[in-house]
C-alpha positions as CSV (number, residue, x, y, z in Angstrom):
1,M,-22.1,67.4,8.3
2,T,-20.8,68.9,5.8
3,A,-22.9,68.8,2.4
4,A,-20.4,66.2,0.8
5,G,-21.0,64.2,4.0
6,G,-24.8,64.5,3.0
7,V,-24.2,63.7,-0.4
8,K,-22.0,60.0,0.0
9,P,-24.4,58.1,1.8
10,L,-27.0,59.3,-0.9
11,I,-24.8,58.2,-3.9
12,G,-23.4,54.5,-1.8
13,G,-27.6,53.3,-1.3
14,A,-28.3,54.5,-5.3
15,V,-25.2,52.9,-6.3
16,F,-26.2,49.5,-3.9
17,L,-30.2,49.6,-5.3
18,L,-28.8,49.6,-8.7
19,L,-26.6,46.6,-8.0
20,F,-28.2,44.3,-5.8
21,I,-30.9,44.9,-8.4
22,G,-29.1,44.3,-11.6
23,E,-27.4,41.1,-10.1
24,R,-30.1,39.4,-9.3
25,L,-31.9,39.8,-13.2
26,A,-28.0,39.0,-14.4
27,A,-25.5,37.2,-12.9
28,A,-22.7,36.0,-13.3
29,A,-22.8,32.2,-11.2
30,P,-25.3,31.1,-10.0
31,R,-26.9,31.7,-6.6
32,P,-26.4,29.1,-3.9
33,K,-28.3,28.3,-1.3
34,I,-26.9,29.6,2.0
35,K,-29.2,29.7,5.0
36,H,-29.0,33.2,6.6
37,R,-26.2,34.3,4.5
38,L,-28.0,37.6,4.1
39,I,-28.8,38.1,7.3
40,H,-25.3,38.0,8.8
41,N,-24.1,40.1,6.5
42,F,-27.1,42.7,7.0
43,G,-26.2,41.9,10.8
44,L,-23.0,43.1,10.4
45,W,-23.3,46.5,8.5
46,A,-26.8,47.4,11.0
47,I,-23.7,47.2,13.4
48,V,-21.5,49.3,11.5
49,L,-24.1,52.0,10.7
50,V,-25.6,52.2,14.2
51,M,-21.7,52.7,14.9
52,S,-20.4,55.7,12.1
53,P,-21.7,58.5,13.5
54,L,-21.2,57.9,16.7
55,I,-17.1,57.0,15.9
56,I,-16.3,56.5,12.8
57,A,-17.4,60.1,10.7
58,P,-16.1,61.9,14.3
59,L,-12.6,60.4,14.0
60,T,-12.2,60.9,9.9
61,A,-13.2,64.7,11.2
62,F,-11.1,65.0,14.1
63,G,-8.0,63.6,11.3
64,A,-9.4,66.1,9.1
65,N,-9.5,69.1,11.1
66,H,-6.4,68.3,13.2
67,L,-3.0,67.9,9.9
68,L,0.7,67.8,10.8
69,W,0.4,71.2,8.3
70,A,-0.4,73.5,6.0
71,R,-1.4,73.0,2.0
72,P,-0.6,76.0,0.1
73,E,-4.1,78.1,-0.5
74,A,-3.1,77.0,-4.2
75,L,-3.3,73.8,-3.1
76,Q,-6.4,73.6,-1.6
77,A,-8.5,72.8,-4.5
78,G,-9.1,71.7,-8.3
79,A,-9.9,68.5,-9.8
80,L,-6.6,67.4,-10.5
81,L,-5.4,68.0,-7.1
82,L,-8.7,65.5,-5.9
83,V,-7.8,62.8,-8.0
84,V,-4.3,62.8,-7.1
85,D,-5.7,62.9,-3.3
86,I,-7.6,59.6,-3.8
87,V,-4.8,57.7,-6.0
88,L,-2.6,58.6,-2.9
89,L,-5.3,56.8,-0.1
90,D,-6.0,54.6,-2.7
91,L,-2.5,53.5,-2.4
92,W,-2.8,53.5,1.4
93,T,-6.0,51.4,1.3
94,Y,-4.0,48.9,-1.2
95,W,-1.3,48.3,1.4
96,A,-3.2,48.3,4.9
97,H,-5.4,46.4,3.0
98,R,-2.7,43.5,2.2
99,A,-1.2,44.3,6.7
100,W,-5.2,43.2,7.3
101,H,-4.2,39.6,5.7
102,R,-0.2,39.2,7.4
103,V,-0.5,41.0,10.3
104,P,-2.3,37.9,12.8
105,V,-4.0,39.7,15.1
106,M,-5.3,41.9,11.9
107,W,-6.4,38.8,10.0
108,R,-8.4,37.2,13.5
109,F,-10.7,40.7,12.3
110,H,-10.6,40.1,8.2
111,K,-11.5,36.4,8.3
112,V,-14.8,38.2,8.8
113,H,-14.7,39.0,5.5
114,H,-13.5,36.3,3.8
115,F,-16.4,33.6,5.3
116,D,-18.2,33.8,3.1
117,E,-19.8,32.0,0.9
118,F,-20.5,33.6,-1.9
119,L,-20.2,37.1,-3.4
120,D,-22.6,39.9,-4.0
121,T,-23.5,43.5,-3.0
122,T,-24.1,42.9,0.0
123,S,-20.6,41.5,0.3
124,A,-18.8,44.5,0.6
125,F,-20.8,45.3,4.3
126,R,-19.6,42.6,5.7
127,F,-17.1,44.1,7.8
128,H,-16.5,43.2,11.8
129,I,-17.2,46.6,13.3
130,F,-13.3,46.6,15.2
131,E,-11.7,46.7,11.8
132,V,-13.4,49.3,10.0
133,M,-12.5,52.0,13.2
134,I,-9.3,50.3,12.9
135,S,-9.1,51.0,9.5
136,A,-10.7,54.8,10.0
137,L,-7.7,55.3,12.3
138,L,-5.2,53.8,10.5
139,R,-6.7,56.3,7.5
140,L,-5.1,59.4,9.3
141,I,-1.7,58.8,9.0
142,P,-2.1,59.6,5.5
143,I,-4.5,62.7,6.0
144,A,-2.5,63.8,8.3
145,L,0.9,63.5,6.5
146,L,-0.4,64.8,3.2
147,A,-2.7,67.8,5.0
148,I,-5.8,66.0,2.5
149,P,-8.8,68.0,2.6
150,F,-12.1,66.9,4.6
151,A,-14.0,66.5,0.9
152,H,-11.1,64.9,-0.6
153,V,-11.3,62.4,2.2
154,I,-15.4,62.1,1.5
155,A,-14.2,62.2,-1.9
156,F,-12.7,58.8,-2.1
157,E,-14.6,57.1,0.2
158,T,-17.7,57.7,-1.1
159,V,-15.8,56.8,-4.7
160,F,-14.6,53.6,-2.5
161,I,-17.4,52.2,-1.1
162,C,-18.5,52.3,-5.2
163,A,-15.7,50.3,-5.4
164,V,-16.1,47.7,-3.2
165,M,-19.2,47.5,-3.9
166,F,-18.9,47.2,-7.9
167,H,-16.6,44.1,-7.2
168,H,-18.1,42.3,-4.6
169,S,-21.4,41.9,-6.9
170,N,-22.3,39.4,-9.0
171,L,-23.7,41.7,-11.7
172,R,-23.0,39.7,-15.5
173,L,-21.2,41.8,-17.5
174,P,-19.8,42.1,-21.1
175,A,-16.8,40.0,-21.6
176,P,-14.9,42.3,-23.5
177,F,-16.4,45.1,-20.8
178,E,-15.1,43.6,-18.4
179,R,-11.6,42.4,-19.8
180,A,-11.1,46.2,-21.0
181,L,-12.3,48.0,-17.7
182,S,-10.0,45.5,-15.4
183,R,-7.3,47.3,-16.8
184,I,-8.7,50.4,-14.6
185,M,-10.4,49.2,-11.8
186,V,-10.9,46.9,-9.9
187,T,-13.8,44.5,-11.4
188,P,-15.6,41.2,-10.1
189,S,-14.0,38.8,-11.9
190,I,-10.5,40.2,-10.5
191,H,-11.8,40.5,-6.6
192,W,-13.5,37.5,-6.8
193,V,-10.1,35.9,-6.9
194,H,-9.5,37.1,-3.8
195,H,-12.3,35.3,-2.3
196,H,-11.4,31.8,-3.8
197,A,-11.2,29.9,-1.2
198,V,-7.9,28.5,-1.8
199,M,-4.9,30.7,0.7
200,K,-2.7,31.7,-2.0
201,D,-5.5,33.1,-4.1
202,T,-6.8,34.4,-0.7
203,H,-3.6,36.1,-0.4
204,S,-3.5,38.2,-3.5
205,N,-5.8,41.0,-5.7
206,Y,-5.7,43.4,-3.0
207,A,-6.3,46.6,-4.7
208,S,-9.7,49.0,-4.2
209,I,-10.2,51.3,-6.9
210,L,-7.5,50.8,-8.9
211,S,-6.3,47.4,-11.3
212,L,-3.0,48.6,-11.3
213,W,-1.4,47.9,-7.6
214,D,-1.8,44.3,-8.0
215,P,0.4,43.6,-10.9
216,L,2.7,46.7,-9.7
217,F,3.6,45.5,-6.5
218,A,3.3,41.2,-7.6
219,S,0.3,40.5,-6.1
220,R,-1.8,39.4,-8.5
221,S,-3.4,36.2,-8.9
222,A,-2.8,34.2,-12.2
223,T,-6.3,32.7,-11.3
224,Q,-8.9,33.4,-13.8
225,R,-12.3,33.9,-11.6
226,T,-14.9,30.9,-13.6
227,P,-18.6,31.0,-12.5
228,E,-18.0,27.4,-10.5
229,M,-15.3,29.3,-7.6
230,K,-15.7,28.0,-4.5
231,I,-15.6,31.1,-2.2
232,G,-14.9,31.3,0.8
233,L,-11.9,30.5,3.2
234,E,-9.9,26.8,2.6
235,S,-11.6,24.1,5.0
236,V,-13.7,26.5,6.9
237,E,-17.7,27.0,7.1
238,D,-19.5,30.6,7.3
239,K,-20.3,31.1,11.7
240,P,-23.6,32.7,13.0
241,L,-24.0,36.2,13.9
242,L,-23.3,36.3,17.8
243,R,-19.9,33.8,16.0
244,L,-18.9,36.0,14.1
245,I,-18.4,38.6,16.0
246,L,-16.7,37.2,18.7
247,T,-14.8,34.9,16.5
248,P,-11.5,37.4,16.6
249,F,-11.4,37.5,20.6
250,M,-11.9,34.1,20.8
251,R,-8.6,31.7,20.9
252,R,-9.6,29.0,18.0
253,G,-11.1,32.1,15.5
């Protein structure tokens, strides 16, 4: 593991801890009593944590070390190029997220994330292991085509996971601050609408880091977040952990 790769879990862990504590001290929405919810979220996360060093991290490293071409030395490093690469990977992630919603076989895996009936920092890790693996595989496409350096990929992944934890969090932010911030990046007020248990909102607000992609590509919902907004999927209840793992492979998921 490179030094950059070693820093990622440290930064991610610190941000998780701050948000996890912060959303309990200053909650934006009342926390419902949902039985076994955290067990579901941490259970799915544990599977990813076990599989990541075995499959996902090596897959990313392999892709970054087998590029289709080599960038000129002048384009190998620099803050501006790092920002450009992060923006390009964020754009790719936006379209990949749309695909997870719109391609039926992909939606079977992604809806495991949407079964969650409340949102907080732990929701950022509630993904089926196959979705995480396929996402890592799909990300190899822009990495190879754009010859993105491995250090830039790690930087993007670090920013990405911190952004995902933030916009799933139940942290209460001052309204004027969140409005201003939402013009640049995805905030909880934007992403909670994506988890609204109304299908037209579920299939909207796909951006992860930068908030500009949804208005640019006409996928921003006009719905405004409210504290009592019902979270989850329309007319569907959450499932036990084993059922969540098996749901994508069942005829009636």
